[in-house]
N, C-alpha and C positions, 0 to 999 in steps of 0.2 A: 421322224421314226429312226430308231437305232437299227441300222442294217449290218453293222460290223462292230465287234467289241473285242478289244485286246486287253488282257490283264497280265501284269508281270510282277512276280515276287510277293504276291498277296496270298497268305494262308496256304492252301494246298496247290496254288497255281504258280509254279515256277515260270511258266508262260502258257497263256491261253489265248487262242485267236480263233474266233468263230464268226460265221456269217449267220445273221438272224432274219426272221421273217415277221409276219403279223402275229401269228400264234406260235409261241415258243414254249414247249413243254420240257421241263427238266426232270429227269428220272435217274434212278440209281439207288444202290444200297445206302444205308445210313452212314453218315460221316464221309461222303465222297465229294463234297464240294458244291452241291446244288445251292444250298443257302448262301455259301460264300460268294457265288456269282451275284446273287441278289444284294448281298451286303455291300459289295463293291459299288453298286449303283446307289445304294442308300447312303453310303458315306459321302459321295459327291453331293447328293441332294441335301443331306444334313448340314454339310459344311456351307453350301450355298445359302440355305435357309437361315443359318446363323450368321450370315454375312462375312464369313472368313475364308471362303474358297479361294479368293485371290491371294491369301496369305499362306494357306495350308489346309491340311485335312484334320478335322476334328473326329477323333476316334470314338469318343463317348458323347452321346447326346440323346435327344428324344427318340430318334428312330432306331439307333443301334448303340450298344455299349460293348466294345470288344477288348477293353483293357488298355494295354500299352503297345508301343511299337514292337516290342519283343514278341508280343502275342500274335501280331498280324503279319509280320514279315515271314515269308517262306524260310524254313530253316537252312536251306541250301544257299541262300543269297550271301554275297560278300558284304563286308562291313560298310563299304562305300556304295552299295547298290541302292537304287531308288525304287519306290513302289510306283508302278506306271499303270495308267488307265487311258485307253484310246478309244474314241467313238468315231465311227464312220471315216476312219483314216485321216481325219483332219482336226479333230479336237483331242488334244493330248495333255494329260496332267502327269507331272513327275514330282513325287514327294520324297524328301530326304529323310533318312532314318534319324530318329532322335531318341533320347532316353526317356521321354515322357509319353503323354497321350495326345500330342499334337505334332503332326508331321509338317515341317516347313515346305513350302512349294518351291520348286526350281523355276527359273524364268520361263514364261510361256506367253503366247499371244492369242489365247482363246477369246473370241468375241461372239456376241449375239447368241450366247448359250441359252437364253430364255426362249429361243425358238423351239427348243426341245422340251417336250412335256415333262421330262425328268426335272426341269427347273422352273416349271410354271404350275398353274392351278389345274391343268388337265392331267392330273396324276392322282393315283390312289395306291396305297400300300395296305394290304391286309396280311397280317402275320399269323403265325401258328397259335400264339397265346391270346386268342380272342376272349373277350369278357364273357363270363357265365350269364345265363339268362337272368334278367331282372326287370322289374316293373317300371322303375323310375330312372330316367336317363338324363344326366346333367347337360346343360347347354354351354356352348362356348361360341359367342357371336363372331369373334375374329376367325377362329379356326374354321367355322362352318360358312359364314356369310361372305367373308373376304377371301380366305385361303381356299375355300371350297373343298375341305378335307373331311373325311369321315373318321380319321384317326389322327391323333397327335403323338401318342407314345407307343412305339414299337408295334404299330399296326393293330392295336387292340380293338379298334372300331368303337371307341367309347362315345363318339359323337355321331354314329350312323343314324340313330333315331332322330336326333335333332336335325341332321342333314335331310332325312326323308321328310320330316315335317316342314322344314323351311322351304325346300324345293319341290314340294308335293305337286305343284301345278305346272312345272316345266314340262315341255313336250319331249318325249323320247324320240330319238332319230328313227326314221321310217323302217330301216331293216330290222330293228330290234322290237318292233311292236308285235305284241302277242295277238293272234287272231281272236281270242276269247275275251280280251280286255274291253271294258265298256267305253273307254276313250283313250287318248294318247298321253294323258298325264302320267307323271312318274308314279304316283301312288296307285293309279289304276293298273298300270303295266306291272308294277311290283306285285300287286295282288294276283294278277293273272299268272305270272311266272312262278310265284311261290306256290300256287295251287298245283303246279306240276310236281312240286317236292312234297307237299302235304295237301292232298286233295281237299278243296273246299275252304282252305284257310283264308281269313280276311284280317288285315291289319287294322287295329283300332288305336288311334292316336288321340291324345288329349293334351293340348298345350297348357303348360302352367308357367308361373313366373320364372323360375330358375331351372325347370326341368320339363321333360316331355314324358307323359305316362303312356306306356305301351301295354296293350293286351291283344289277345288273339280271339277271333270268333271263327266258328265253323259253320258251313252250310248245313242247315237243318231242314232241307226241303223247301218249304214256302218262306222260311225265314232263316235267321242266323241264331246261333246259341248266344247265351249271355257271355260277356267278356270273361276270358280265362287268363290268369296270370302266366307270363312266360315261364316262370319256375315250374308250372304245372303242365307244360307241354313238351318237356324234354329239351335237350340241347340242340337237336338238329335244326329246328325251325329258326332259332335265334342265331345259330352259326351260319346258316345259309343266307339269312336276310341281308347282311351287309354286302355279301358277294353279289347278290342280285341288284341291290341298290347301286353299288359302285359300277357295275357293268352297264346297267340301263341309263345311268347318267353320263356315261362316257361319250366322247365325240371323236370323229376321225382324227387321227394323229395323237390321240390321248394315249397314256401309258398306265397300265394296270399291272401291279406286282402282287401275286397271290401265292401264299404258302399253304400247302395242305388244304385246299378247298373242300376236300372230301370228308374232313373231320366231322364225326357224329351224324353223317348223312347217309340215308339208305341208298343202296346201289341204284335204284331207279331215279332217285333225286340227284345222285352224282351224274348220271347220264344226261339229265335235264340241264344241269349246270354246264356240262361239256358242250351241249348243243348251243346254249346261250353264248358261251365263250367263243365258239366257232363262228357264230353269226356276227358277233361283235368284231372279231378279227377280220372277217370278210368285208365288213363295212369300213375298215381302215383303222380300227383301234388296235394298238399293239399290246399284247399280253405276254407276261412271263408267268407260267404256271409250274410251281414246284410240287410234285405229287408222288405218292406211293400207290396210287389207285389204278388198277387195270380198267375200272369202269370209266375213269376220265379218259384213258387212252382209247378204249373201245368206242366211247361216245364221240370222240374226235374223229375216229376212222369212219363211223357211221355218218357223221356230218360231211365227210369228204365224199362218200358214195352218194349221199343225197344230192350234193352239188352236181356230181357227174351225171346223175339221173335227171337233172333239170330242176331240182327242188332247192329250197333254202338250205344252205350249208356253207361249206368252205372249200375253195379251190385247193387241192393238195399242194399247189405251188405256194400257197400263202400260209403254210403250216410247217413247222419243223419240230422234231422230237430229238432230244439229246440224252445220251446215256453216259453217266459219269461213273468212272471206275478207278481204283487205285492202280497206279503203274506197278506191274509185277516186279520190276527191277529197282524201284525207288519208292519207298513208302512216303516220301515227302512230296511226291508229284502225283497229281490226279490227271487222268486223260478224259477228254470230253469227245465222245464219238457221236456224230449225227447218225440217227437211225434211218436207214434207207427206206424211202417210201416210193412205191411204184406210181405210175401215172393213173392207175385205177384206185389209188388210195389205200393200198395194202402195204403191210410191212414186209420188206424183202430181207432175208438173211439177218434176223434179229441177233444181236450179240448175246453171248452166254450170260445168263442171269437176268435177262430182260423179261420180267413178268412171266417167268416160266414155272413158278411154283405150283400152279394149278395142274399143269401138264405132268410135272414130276409126281405130285400126289395122286393124280388120276391113274397114272401108269402103275403106281404101286398098288392102288386099290384093285386094279384089274388083274394083278398077278395072283397066282394060286397061293392059298394058305399053306405054309409048310406043315408037314407031318400029318 
């Protein structure tokens, strides 16, 4: 698990040094560096997966395309400065600036990095640009059966349905098992958790030679409806499905990077996702959640209080919320502030701008009308 992360001279981070936990929620206004933190990790994984991390950093690849060295070095860095990433105070990479899109590595002694989920199959990345709902999903036997990934390109989840079909019978770890599921298999657990997002939904898969056909059915009392194409059920169900599959298939010490999990999902569904994320984190899975949703935040706080009341949830000590903001004295530097959580799972002294728009609007609505 990544317990400490330092980044220097990368994009908005002249220097970033943060302590992490099981559940790490990244918040802040647009353009403040939340995605940049995730990109720093993705660059390491991308370079490792391409077999070049011992030589340098590949800036453009399947996971991220960031341009050239000039695009990713912080604008305040000196010409001879390196781009540095350090994990857990003992794994450190230093990359020398170049004129192209490959940064040569400076001498290092990192070993056994495959012990970290960032560099093995216990990893999933789901990006913001997930694929639109569709009926037929292509297969990729290497990506799914060997690498055990639901995405290959930019976290689009293009193989999530093949993954679900192939691993349908694996057992979900005990803490993540939904009480309403018919058994412990991934497909059954996925149906149960998805029913919290869209009541009564059931996933209908049909294996074909080069693809997997996906449809949805809905509980119709004594039976289920006829299959309905994903295109005719809206974006929310299709967008939530990979998140649920990735989380339910995770194992302790696994690593999940999720960007904007709330996209196209109803507030109640977002709260259910937050509950699932919190349970997974309490079970030892590490999650990085980049979000603009107060429902994800509130759902996490609810899970903290449930834990303190003796129910399923997350210990407040196993969750951290970070607020990213532009340094008022330096536009090229972003500050990352841990949001203070009390022992009772509440937010203490939230920073200015931290999900306060509702309060601002409500205060205005309660004010008298002029004239």
